[in-house]
Residue, then its C-alpha position, 0 to 999 in steps of 0.5 A: m590429833f591423830v596417833s599411829e597404830a603402833l602408839a595406840e597399841s602400845l597405849g592399849q587404846p582402841e581406834d575410835l575416839w579417846s583422849i590423851a594427856t599432854t602438857r597442855g591438858e587432855s586432847s581428843v584423838s580423832g583417829v589412828y593412821g597406819y604406818p607399816d614397817d616396810g622399810r620407810l623412815p621411822t619418823l612417824q612410827s610412834a608419832v602424834l600428829s596435830p593439824v595446824p594452820v596452813g600459813d605456819v612454817f615447817d622443817e619438812c616438806w613432803v610430796v607424793v609424786w608419780p612417776t618418779g622422773a618428775p623434777v621433785a628436788s627442784l620443786l621441793r627446794s622452791t618451798l624454802t622460805v626467805g631467811a631459812l637455812s642455805a639451800d645447800n643444807a637442805r636434804v631431799q630423800q625418799l620416805n621409803p628408800r626401798l620402794g619407788d627408787d626407779f620406775d621404767g613404765a615403758s619397759r614394764f608395760e612391754q613386759r606385762p603378762t597381758r602383752y600377748l592378749p591381742l594375738v590370743c584374741l586374733v587366734f581365738g577369733g579365727f577359730a570362732g569364725f572358722f567353726s561358726v561357718w564350718l558347722r554350716r558346711l552342709e548348707l553351703s555345699s547344698a547352696r553351691h549344688v543349686g548354683v550359688k557362687v563361692i564369691d556370693q557365699a563369701v560376701q554373705v558369710a562376711i556380712e553375717t560375721l560382721a553382724w555378730c561381731g558388731s553385737a560383741f562390739c556393742v557389749t565391749a564398748a559399753w563395758l569400756a565406757c563404764f570402766q572409763l567413767g568409773k575409774m576417771l584415770d589419766v590413762s583411761h583413754f589409753l586403756t580404752m583404745l588398747g581394749l578396742q584394738t584387742f577387740m578389732l584384732g579378734a574381729v579380724g580373726a573371726i572374719l578371716g576364719a569364716m572366709a577360710a571355712v567358706l573356701q574349705t567347703r567343697e560342693r563335691h563333698l555334699f553327700k559326705y557332709f550329709k552323712q556326717r551330720 
């Protein structure tokens, strides 16, 4: 059997194995279960639970369901046995009326603190791409001085940016794969796609920032860049 923490504490017993006297003699206590006082019904606050065969009939049927929009009431009423009290007398209620009464997942998702993370990654990627090329403005200006075209530099910089973005993508994809395999959640695929979307926006920002740095570089500022080096 199992006893609640409140009952074990009132009896002054530890949480490991011990015995309790009953009308049927000594019974071994296999463990202690937690039942916090957080607004839930005090049914099991000081109760003793004992496993029984599955085929027995009970006066209560409990179910854990998420989200709360499922047809819980009809499912619970389907557990009534033949010859039981009228279904009209059966009462359906929450174990804890203070929690889980209503849940709007879509609204809470839209209001999540990380909802601006894709935009932040886009801006951060833009700054990273811009400064990674802006630090090479002397090199770009020197290449233009010897006849390299702007379009050729843009293509080269785009390929280089895609290369280091690809390395970052491999790391991100590996982390997301480990997360998906480790959590085994029903929404793990959705979280993976959301993470890849965030990364892709960061990569787009990096490429746009790199292109902006290429266009900001001027051949006539070659000696200015040389002095600033």
